[in-house]
C-alpha positions in Angstrom: -43.6 1.2 7.7 -43.2 -1.4 5.1 -43.9 1.2 2.4 -40.8 3.1 3.5 -38.7 0.0 3.4 -39.9 -1.1 0.0 -39.2 2.3 -1.2 -35.7 2.3 0.4 -34.9 -1.0 -1.5 -36.1 0.2 -4.8 -34.0 3.3 -4.5 -31.1 1.3 -3.4 -31.5 -1.1 -6.3 -31.5 2.1 -8.8 -28.4 3.4 -7.0 -26.6 0.1 -7.5 -27.3 0.2 -11.1 -25.5 3.3 -11.7 -22.4 2.0 -10.1 -19.6 1.3 -12.4 -18.1 -2.0 -11.2 -14.5 -2.8 -11.8 -13.5 -5.4 -14.5 -12.3 -8.7 -13.2 -8.6 -8.0 -14.2 -8.8 -4.5 -12.4 -10.0 -6.2 -9.4 -7.1 -8.6 -9.3 -4.5 -6.0 -10.0 -5.7 -3.8 -7.3 -6.2 -6.6 -4.8 -2.4 -7.6 -5.6 -1.2 -4.2 -5.2 -3.1 -3.9 -1.8 -1.6 -7.2 -0.5 2.0 -6.3 -1.8 1.8 -2.7 -0.2 0.6 -4.4 3.2 3.3 -7.0 3.3 5.9 -4.3 2.6 4.7 -2.0 5.2 4.4 -4.8 7.6 8.0 -5.5 6.8 9.3 -1.9 7.3 7.4 -1.7 10.7 8.8 -5.1 11.9 12.5 -3.8 10.9 12.0 -0.6 12.8 10.5 -2.3 15.5 13.5 -4.5 15.7 16.0 -1.5 15.7 14.1 0.4 18.4 14.2 -2.9 20.6 17.9 -3.0 20.3 18.5 0.7 20.9 16.3 0.8 24.0 18.0 -2.6 25.3 21.6 -0.9 24.8 20.1 2.4 26.4 19.0 0.7 29.4 21.8 -1.4 30.0 
């Protein structure tokens, strides 16, 4: 039982050493892009929601 856990942890450590981790600047740039796109998408959805809300209100009056 514990031998399998030890083998798993050893193999996981070997696989993690093969990963190419991003540089700090790449990480910050990617994070900024994700935040910007998320805010823009939220704004678009909010505007569309307002438009549909007003359309439905005028339709059912």
